[in-house]
C-alpha positions in Angstrom: 182.8 176.4 -63.2 182.9 175.1 -60.1 182.1 176.0 -56.6 185.2 175.7 -55.3 186.5 177.9 -58.2 183.9 180.7 -57.7 184.5 180.9 -54.1 188.3 181.2 -54.5 188.3 183.5 -57.6 184.6 185.9 -57.3 182.9 185.6 -53.9 186.0 186.6 -51.7 188.6 188.0 -53.7 191.4 189.9 -52.3 192.8 193.1 -52.3 196.5 194.0 -53.2 197.2 194.9 -50.0 195.8 192.3 -47.9 197.8 191.3 -44.9 198.8 187.8 -44.0 196.1 186.0 -41.8 196.3 182.5 -40.6 193.4 180.3 -41.1 191.1 179.2 -38.0 192.4 175.6 -36.8 189.1 174.2 -36.0 184.8 174.8 -36.7 184.5 176.8 -33.5 187.0 179.4 -34.7 185.9 179.5 -38.3 182.1 179.8 -37.6 182.9 183.2 -36.3 184.8 184.5 -39.1 183.4 187.9 -40.9 182.9 188.5 -44.5 185.5 191.3 -44.0 187.9 189.3 -42.1 187.8 186.6 -44.9 188.3 189.4 -47.3 191.6 190.7 -45.9 192.8 186.9 -45.8 195.6 185.7 -48.2 193.8 184.2 -51.4 195.0 180.0 -50.3 193.7 181.1 -46.6 190.6 182.4 -47.5 189.7 179.5 -50.2 190.4 176.7 -47.4 188.1 178.5 -45.0 185.2 178.7 -47.3 185.4 175.5 -48.6 185.5 174.3 -45.1 182.6 176.3 -44.1 180.6 175.2 -47.2 181.3 171.3 -47.1 180.2 171.8 -43.1 176.9 173.7 -43.9 175.8 171.3 -46.6 176.7 167.8 -44.4 174.2 169.6 -41.8 171.8 170.1 -44.2 172.1 166.8 -45.9 173.1 168.1 -49.4 176.2 168.0 -51.3 178.3 171.0 -52.7 177.6 170.1 -57.0 179.8 171.7 -59.3 178.2 173.4 -62.4 175.1 176.0 -62.7 174.2 174.7 -58.8 177.1 175.4 -57.5 178.0 178.7 -59.1 174.3 180.1 -58.0 175.5 179.2 -54.2 178.4 181.3 -54.8 176.7 184.3 -56.4 174.6 184.2 -53.6 177.7 184.4 -50.4 179.0 186.9 -52.8 175.9 188.9 -52.5 175.5 188.0 -49.0 179.0 189.4 -48.2 178.5 192.6 -50.3 175.3 193.3 -48.7 176.8 192.4 -45.1 180.3 192.4 -44.9 180.3 192.2 -41.2 177.9 189.3 -41.3 179.3 185.7 -40.2 180.7 184.1 -43.5 179.4 180.7 -42.4 176.1 182.5 -41.9 175.8 183.7 -45.3 177.2 180.0 -47.0 174.6 178.4 -44.7 171.6 180.7 -46.0 172.7 180.4 -49.6 172.5 176.5 -49.0 169.1 176.9 -47.5 167.9 178.8 -50.6 169.2 176.3 -52.8 167.9 173.6 -50.6 165.7 172.1 -53.1 167.9 172.2 -56.3 170.7 170.7 -54.3 171.6 166.9 -54.7 171.2 164.7 -51.6 174.4 163.8 -49.7 174.5 160.0 -50.0 
């Protein structure tokens, strides 16, 4: 499984009654979306948001988001972080997951 798939399917699975929400247009808006708010978004909007934030955090840390087991580990860390702190900013949870796995992630080329 890839990180992208896990983020879309497992990390931020939508409740059946979620209302439509428009994804933020820029990073400054996206950085302040909480896990709870992301959870209430439509699946495609959530997926785009999480992937955008993950790519931004990875670029800042000088690493790439890998497919396979390392990506799955990141996704599980994000899922756990959002479960424990639903009012935390999604970007912070993703960035902390990347920092926790920094030594295991491939450097950006």
